[in-house]
ROGU-184878 format. One line per 5 residues: their letters; for each residue x, y, z of N, C-alpha, C, O. Coordinates in steps of 0.02 Angstrom, whole numbers. Layout:
A = X/Y/Z/X/Y/Z/X/Y/Z/X/Y/Z; ...
***
This chain:
XXXXX = -622/7793/-4778/-615/7847/-4853/-568/7816/-4918/-522/7776/-4927; -615/7864/-4958/-622/7837/-5042/-527/7807/-5034/-485/7820/-4990; -523/7772/-5087/-482/7743/-5116/-430/7778/-5183/-451/7776/-5240; -371/7806/-5168/-342/7836/-5235/-349/7801/-5262/-325/7746/-5248; -394/7812/-5326/-370/7760/-5424/-311/7762/-5443/-266/7804/-5450
XXXXX = -318/7715/-5448/-240/7692/-5489/-217/7722/-5551/-251/7733/-5601; -147/7734/-5541/-147/7819/-5607/-154/7772/-5689/-131/7714/-5689; -183/7798/-5746/-170/7793/-5798/-114/7795/-5824/-88/7850/-5824; -79/7744/-5852/-11/7738/-5897/-20/7730/-5986/-58/7691/-6016; 20/7772/-6010/15/7815/-6061/87/7794/-6096/135/7830/-6106
XXXXX = 83/7752/-6105/150/7724/-6186/148/7774/-6242/100/7791/-6276; 212/7794/-6244/221/7853/-6303/281/7807/-6359/333/7799/-6327; 284/7781/-6419/337/7735/-6447/333/7763/-6497/288/7805/-6497; 369/7757/-6552/393/7768/-6625/488/7801/-6624/526/7832/-6587; 488/7770/-6686/588/7783/-6682/573/7845/-6698/527/7883/-6715
XXXXX = 656/7837/-6682/694/7897/-6678/695/7984/-6712/734/8003/-6756; 672/8002/-6696/647/8072/-6712/570/8071/-6759/549/8110/-6801; 550/8026/-6740/444/8011/-6763/423/8081/-6738/379/8105/-6774; 452/8136/-6663/414/8172/-6643/353/8151/-6570/304/8178/-6544; 399/8080/-6557/391/8059/-6476/356/8128/-6419/309/8152/-6388
XXXXX = 426/8129/-6439/419/8225/-6372/365/8260/-6390/322/8284/-6354; 371/8262/-6460/306/8321/-6477/251/8338/-6467/216/8388/-6465; 252/8243/-6457/136/8224/-6471/157/8229/-6357/117/8257/-6319; 207/8203/-6337/195/8200/-6248/190/8298/-6233/153/8332/-6198; 230/8311/-6266/236/8399/-6252/174/8437/-6267/175/8493/-6242
XXXXX = 101/8420/-6313/63/8435/-6315/7/8403/-6269/-41/8432/-6244; 19/8357/-6266/-9/8333/-6192/3/8339/-6122/-44/8337/-6082; 48/8344/-6108/72/8364/-6053/37/8461/-6043/9/8489/-5996; 60/8486/-6118/-11/8559/-6117/-33/8593/-6046/-26/8635/-6001; -86/8500/-6096/-167/8525/-6103/-207/8511/-6056/-265/8531/-6054
XXXXX = -162/8446/-5984/-147/8445/-5928/-153/8472/-5846/-149/8422/-5810; -158/8507/-5824/-126/8502/-5755/-77/8496/-5733/-62/8436/-5730; -23/8542/-5703/61/8496/-5702/51/8443/-5626/86/8400/-5600; -30/8479/-5608/-12/8424/-5536/-24/8356/-5551/-12/8310/-5512; -53/8348/-5623/-91/8282/-5630/-52/8234/-5670/-69/8175/-5679
XXXXX = -3/8259/-5692/28/8239/-5769/116/8212/-5723/137/8250/-5679; 144/8166/-5734/209/8167/-5750/252/8114/-5802/220/8063/-5818; 314/8121/-5828/341/8071/-5886/383/8050/-5857/416/8082/-5816; 396/7953/-5883/459/7940/-5857/484/7920/-5970/460/7895/-6021; 534/7949/-5948/589/7938/-6013/632/7888/-6022/685/7889/-5992
XXXXX = 617/7840/-6062/665/7783/-6074/727/7775/-6072/759/7726/-6053; 745/7830/-6094/801/7850/-6122/850/7866/-6033/907/7854/-6013; 797/7894/-6007/833/7904/-5939/849/7851/-5891/862/7861/-5832; 847/7784/-5923/843/7716/-5899/911/7697/-5934/962/7670/-5913; 897/7712/-5977/984/7659/-5986/1031/7655/-5930/1029/7695/-5882
XXXXX = 1076/7602/-5937/1081/7550/-5889/1168/7599/-5855/1211/7626/-5890; 1166/7594/-5802/1229/7626/-5750/1298/7577/-5784/1301/7516/-5785; 1357/7630/-5814/1414/7610/-5840/1440/7632/-5822/1481/7654/-5862; 1462/7667/-5707/1544/7684/-5723/1566/7635/-5693/1614/7652/-5659; 1557/7592/-5690/1593/7540/-5669/1665/7504/-5763/1710/7464/-5777
XXXXX = 1626/7552/-5791/1649/7534/-5848/1687/7579/-5867/1665/7635/-5856; 1750/7575/-5897/1796/7620/-5931/1764/7681/-5981/1710/7674/-6010; 1797/7731/-5986/1767/7773/-6042/1756/7737/-6106/1702/7736/-6134; 1820/7700/-6132/1829/7681/-6194/1776/7626/-6195/1728/7623/-6234; 1793/7576/-6139/1725/7522/-6140/1627/7559/-6154/1580/7541/-6190
XXXXX = 1636/7617/-6104/1555/7661/-6154/1555/7662/-6196/1505/7650/-6230; 1614/7678/-6221/1576/7695/-6315/1570/7647/-6356/1566/7662/-6415; 1568/7576/-6337/1569/7508/-6375/1504/7492/-6376/1482/7455/-6420; 1451/7527/-6312/1377/7493/-6292/1330/7540/-6357/1329/7601/-6367; 1301/7496/-6387/1254/7500/-6409/1172/7512/-6392/1122/7481/-6374
XXXXX = 1192/7578/-6412/1105/7607/-6362/1059/7607/-6405/1007/7633/-6386; 1061/7577/-6482/1015/7565/-6504/1001/7476/-6486/988/7445/-6537; 1001/7456/-6457/970/7396/-6398/946/7367/-6341/984/7375/-6293; 905/7343/-6331/844/7332/-6292/909/7327/-6210/913/7351/-6153; 942/7289/-6248/1015/7249/-6176/1030/7306/-6146/1050/7298/-6088
XXXXX = 1028/7386/-6175/1054/7444/-6137/1020/7479/-6083/1035/7503/-6028; 968/7472/-6123/902/7492/-6052/912/7416/-5991/928/7357/-5986; 888/7480/-5956/858/7437/-5897/811/7454/-5867/814/7488/-5816; 733/7423/-5904/699/7429/-5912/675/7369/-5815/620/7363/-5789; 727/7345/-5797/672/7318/-5734/674/7381/-5712/614/7396/-5717
XXXXX = 703/7433/-5689/707/7475/-5647/665/7532/-5667/655/7582/-5632; 637/7520/-5741/616/7578/-5761/519/7549/-5725/479/7587/-5697; 505/7450/-5745/452/7421/-5723/474/7451/-5635/437/7493/-5610; 508/7437/-5613/484/7433/-5538/463/7523/-5519/433/7529/-5465; 471/7569/-5545/462/7635/-5567/396/7649/-5550/370/7679/-5503
XXXXX = 372/7613/-5608/291/7625/-5644/263/7594/-5587/214/7628/-5572; 273/7536/-5540/220/7472/-5491/217/7568/-5437/171/7609/-5435; 305/7568/-5397/288/7589/-5340/237/7688/-5372/191/7715/-5340; 266/7715/-5434/207/7724/-5426/153/7739/-5418/125/7788/-5394; 135/7685/-5441/37/7663/-5462/32/7620/-5374/-24/7612/-5351
XXXXX = 69/7605/-5349/80/7588/-5262/69/7672/-5224/62/7675/-5163; 69/7732/-5264/86/7798/-5229/152/7805/-5190/162/7840/-5141; 204/7758/-5226/251/7773/-5201/309/7851/-5220/312/7868/-5279; 329/7870/-5195/395/7921/-5233/439/7900/-5266/468/7851/-5242; 466/7929/-5341/547/7883/-5362/585/7911/-5378/579/7968/-5401
XXXXX = 643/7875/-5368/722/7956/-5408/714/7926/-5477/718/7865/-5472; 708/7938/-5514/704/7966/-5571/778/7966/-5596/793/8024/-5581; 841/7936/-5627/895/7902/-5652/895/7985/-5694/843/8016/-5701; 956/8009/-5715/985/8068/-5771/1024/8029/-5791/1051/7988/-5754; 1038/8034/-5870/1105/8015/-5902/1106/8038/-5931/1064/8068/-5965
XXXXX = 1202/8031/-5931/1249/8076/-5948/1285/8083/-6017/1346/8093/-6022; 1224/8075/-6092/1264/8067/-6129/1338/8089/-6183/1351/8070/-6241; 1368/8125/-6147/1456/8127/-6185/1483/8108/-6117/1532/8143/-6108; 1472/8065/-6063/1488/8019/-6013/1477/7958/-6022/1520/7915/-6007; 1421/7943/-6047/1402/7884/-6065/1370/7843/-6007/1371/7782/-6010
XXXXX = 1353/7861/-5977/1340/7821/-5870/1288/7882/-5875/1278/7928/-5915; 1254/7853/-5803/1218/7898/-5729/1254/7955/-5731/1309/7962/-5757; 1216/8001/-5697/1247/8053/-5669/1278/8069/-5600/1294/8128/-5609; 1291/8058/-5555/1343/8024/-5494/1282/8078/-5440/1272/8136/-5459; 1248/8052/-5377/1210/8064/-5333/1166/8140/-5394/1145/8193/-5371
XXXXX = 1165/8128/-5446/1077/8168/-5456/1030/8112/-5499/1036/8074/-5546; 987/8131/-5456/910/8110/-5478/862/8167/-5497/874/8227/-5495; 797/8131/-5516/724/8189/-5498/696/8166/-5477/691/8105/-5485; 649/8209/-5424/585/8150/-5394/540/8164/-5408/511/8218/-5399; 515/8099/-5444/424/8087/-5473/388/8075/-5425/391/8022/-5394
XXXXX = 337/8133/-5407/267/8103/-5348/218/8082/-5408/201/8110/-5460; 204/8022/-5379/146/7992/-5393/86/8048/-5430/61/8096/-5401; 72/8031/-5489/2/8070/-5511/-53/8030/-5529/-55/7968/-5525; -100/8068/-5549/-149/8040/-5602/-134/7996/-5659/-157/7942/-5677; -84/8039/-5684/-66/8019/-5781/-6/8010/-5782/26/8061/-5772
XXXXX = 29/7954/-5791/100/7917/-5784/125/7909/-5872/97/7867/-5907; 183/7959/-5904/179/7939/-5973/240/7952/-5982/275/8003/-5982; 251/7856/-5996/297/7807/-6008/325/7847/-6075/274/7862/-6107; 403/7879/-6122/430/7859/-6192/479/7859/-6206/532/7887/-6190; 462/7827/-6240/529/7793/-6265/542/7762/-6349/495/7778/-6386
XXXXX = 585/7729/-6375/580/7691/-6438/556/7623/-6434/525/7591/-6476; 579/7602/-6368/571/7510/-6366/549/7500/-6312/568/7463/-6268; 476/7557/-6317/433/7543/-6253/390/7454/-6253/380/7415/-6206; 374/7449/-6324/328/7401/-6334/365/7303/-6350/340/7249/-6364; 422/7326/-6339/466/7281/-6389/492/7233/-6316/521/7180/-6327
XXXXX = 475/7259/-6225/491/7237/-6171/430/7201/-6154/424/7230/-6100; 373/7158/-6156/326/7115/-6152/310/7142/-6060/254/7158/-6042; 368/7141/-6012/341/7156/-5976/316/7238/-5940/286/7255/-5889; 341/7268/-5989/328/7350/-5972/261/7335/-6001/207/7338/-5971; 278/7310/-6090/214/7336/-6124/122/7309/-6077/63/7325/-6086
XXXXX = 158/7266/-6030/90/7249/-5994/85/7311/-5924/41/7315/-5880; 117/7334/-5930/100/7382/-5897/65/7446/-5890/40/7469/-5839; 67/7488/-5986/57/7518/-6014/-22/7527/-6007/-28/7489/-5959; -83/7548/-6018/-154/7549/-6015/-146/7573/-6105/-148/7544/-6159; -141/7610/-6092/-121/7666/-6167/-66/7668/-6222/-17/7703/-6208
XXXXX = -67/7646/-6265/-20/7615/-6312/-19/7650/-6375/-56/7635/-6422; 46/7719/-6378/-1/7765/-6437/80/7740/-6474/130/7731/-6440; 78/7731/-6553/159/7737/-6585/106/7793/-6660/57/7800/-6696; 211/7832/-6620/218/7871/-6681/230/7874/-6747/288/7890/-6759; 198/7867/-6793/249/7867/-6850/258/7893/-6904/215/7891/-6948
XXXXX = 301/7916/-6912/357/7960/-6976/392/7934/-7008/430/7890/-6989; 388/7954/-7064/441/7931/-7124/497/7929/-7125/518/7987/-7131; 554/7877/-7120/601/7876/-7108/659/7925/-7111/706/7927/-7071; 650/7974/-7176/665/8026/-7211/670/8089/-7164/725/8110/-7147; 626/8110/-7150/586/8129/-7089/633/8138/-7038/670/8186/-7028
XXXXX = 628/8089/-7008/662/8072/-6951/725/8067/-6939/743/8089/-6884; 776/8039/-6980/843/8034/-6995/868/8119/-6985/918/8139/-6955; 827/8153/-7015/843/8248/-7029/837/8283/-6951/863/8332/-6925; 777/8220/-6923/779/8267/-6856/841/8236/-6791/861/8279/-6751; 861/8183/-6787/891/8141/-6770/964/8177/-6779/1005/8180/-6734
XXXXX = 974/8204/-6847/1035/8230/-6847/1046/8288/-6797/1088/8296/-6754; 985/8330/-6820/985/8411/-6797/986/8405/-6693/1013/8440/-6650; 940/8337/-6688/960/8343/-6617/1018/8313/-6583/1037/8329/-6526; 1039/8280/-6609/1118/8238/-6579/1187/8305/-6573/1234/8314/-6534; 1152/8348/-6650/1222/8382/-6630/1210/8459/-6596/1254/8501/-6584
XXXXX = 1138/8464/-6584/1147/8552/-6542/1119/8506/-6466/1099/8547/-6424; 1114/8455/-6448/1088/8427/-6388/1146/8397/-6349/1171/8422/-6299; 1166/8334/-6383/1235/8300/-6398/1269/8288/-6399/1290/8241/-6366; 1327/8352/-6470/1374/8363/-6451/1416/8346/-6510/1472/8366/-6524; 1360/8285/-6558/1391/8257/-6613/1385/8269/-6663/1330/8282/-6687
XXXXX = 1442/8268/-6700/1459/8325/-6766/1394/8267/-6836/1372/8215/-6811; 1375/8282/-6902/1353/8265/-6936/1370/8183/-6938/1342/8133/-6914; 1445/8196/-6989/1460/8083/-7002/1439/8060/-6940/1418/8003/-6935; 1441/8109/-6875/1448/8038/-6842/1379/8006/-6804/1376/7954/-6771; 1314/8064/-6824/1251/8049/-6808/1258/7987/-6887/1239/7934/-6862
XXXXX = 1271/7974/-6949/1259/7955/-6995/1264/7883/-6984/1224/7836/-6979; 1332/7893/-6980/1372/7823/-6968/1341/7797/-6917/1343/7736/-6914; 1313/7825/-6875/1277/7782/-6801/1211/7767/-6845/1187/7712/-6833; 1190/7789/-6874/1120/7788/-6886/1103/7714/-6932/1064/7666/-6928; 1160/7741/-6980/1180/7640/-7042/1216/7622/-7012/1240/7581/-7051
XXXXX = 1255/7616/-6952/1273/7548/-6913/1199/7515/-6865/1163/7468/-6883; 1194/7545/-6821/1172/7523/-6777/1050/7559/-6759/999/7537/-6733; 1076/7630/-6801/983/7659/-6797/932/7610/-6830/886/7575/-6811; 955/7622/-6877/916/7593/-6937/913/7528/-6923/853/7528/-6910; 931/7467/-6915/952/7401/-6900/908/7373/-6821/877/7320/-6814
XXXXX = 919/7430/-6767/869/7424/-6731/795/7452/-6731/752/7435/-6691; 787/7494/-6779/724/7500/-6781/706/7470/-6843/675/7504/-6884; 717/7423/-6852/672/7380/-6936/658/7302/-6872/620/7258/-6893; 694/7290/-6789/689/7244/-6781/671/7253/-6713/662/7199/-6684; 660/7319/-6670/641/7290/-6597/604/7354/-6614/573/7367/-6563
XXXXX = 591/7399/-6657/515/7471/-6627/458/7442/-6701/407/7408/-6695; 488/7470/-6770/435/7445/-6815/390/7361/-6791/331/7361/-6773; 413/7325/-6794/381/7265/-6814/333/7281/-6728/288/7242/-6713; 345/7320/-6695/317/7299/-6623/257/7361/-6621/224/7384/-6574; 261/7377/-6697/186/7434/-6688/103/7399/-6679/50/7426/-6662
XXXXX = 119/7328/-6699/56/7284/-6714/31/7275/-6637/-22/7251/-6617; 89/7303/-6600/34/7336/-6506/8/7394/-6505/-52/7392/-6491; 18/7419/-6509/-9/7505/-6503/-104/7494/-6516/-144/7473/-6558; -102/7520/-6459/-178/7522/-6446/-226/7592/-6515/-277/7586/-6549; -167/7659/-6508/-158/7722/-6538/-115/7734/-6628/-57/7716/-6617
XXXXX = -118/7751/-6692/-71/7743/-6702/-74/7824/-6749/-114/7848/-6789; -6/7849/-6718/-34/7930/-6751/31/7938/-6809/92/7929/-6805; -13/7958/-6865/39/7968/-6897/72/8052/-6928/44/8106/-6926; 129/8036/-6951/172/8117/-6954/155/8142/-6888/133/8199/-6887; 164/8097/-6809/176/8142/-6756/161/8204/-6736/100/8200/-6744
XXXXX = 169/8261/-6717/156/8295/-6675/90/8342/-6708/33/8354/-6688; 138/8363/-6778/69/8369/-6823/8/8361/-6827/-39/8397/-6843; 16/8298/-6807/-58/8269/-6833/-130/8294/-6761/-168/8255/-6731; -127/8342/-6757/-165/8401/-6706/-237/8349/-6704/-253/8339/-6645; -286/8313/-6757/-334/8287/-6733/-319/8233/-6696/-351/8231/-6644
XXXXX = -274/8180/-6706/-263/8129/-6669/-230/8132/-6580/-230/8092/-6533; -204/8201/-6592/-193/8196/-6526/-233/8248/-6457/-218/8258/-6398; -283/8269/-6497/-336/8299/-6489/-384/8265/-6445/-409/8276/-6390; -389/8208/-6503/-435/8134/-6473/-379/8081/-6423/-366/8025/-6442; -359/8101/-6377/-287/8036/-6354/-270/8096/-6286/-240/8080/-6235
XXXXX = -292/8155/-6300/-310/8208/-6220/-356/8229/-6198/-356/8263/-6146; -423/8211/-6241/-511/8196/-6227/-503/8123/-6186/-542/8109/-6141; -447/8079/-6207/-477/8038/-6173/-462/8035/-6108/-500/8021/-6062; -393/8049/-6105/-354/8085/-6032/-401/8117/-5978/-412/8105/-5918; -427/8168/-6030/-469/8241/-5957/-533/8172/-5915/-552/8169/-5857
XXXX = -551/8128/-5974/-593/8080/-5973/-598/8045/-5937/-650/8032/-5907; -549/8023/-5931/-504/7979/-5855/-498/8026/-5799/-499/8001/-5743; -492/8090/-5804/-472/8115/-5748/-523/8187/-5702/-515/8232/-5661; -586/8149/-5753/-638/8181/-5716/-693/8107/-5715/-748/8111/-5687
***
């Protein structure tokens, strides 16, 4: 019996609002659904059910310490070994993982790992076969973040700007931008760069073939 080959692990990163999700969506739309799965680093914020709501609000979600990368790495390893995983779901309004709610992810040929700090952790970085950095100008990124957080996370404009200046921008300069040097591919202007995305999709299709 022929051994099933190890999946291709693709890391997609970049600053908040850079267009990572758009790049991921473009890839997923061009690969058969049965061949691909996605792990979002945002789903792996640490469980905070042991903290009061007030204490959860003090968490700096733009710092690597807020992330449970050990669990993310374990899930990548499990998928590589042909084991299904239970991906957590994070509740951004309650600032902790949802109780008894998970997403079952079966092993696939292609695993996309998407998140702003996936290159900062060396152990996580080493699990990625292809590392993609989506590079977009700061002013465009902050405008996208404002739109997203108001629509999807119930924030106000003032709270988003305050958080951006206090933690998001400093974290980008410390934990995201410097690690661009580890990327195999840099995509300027994110989802608008159709040529770069087409090249990535061609590489993935070659791997599947």
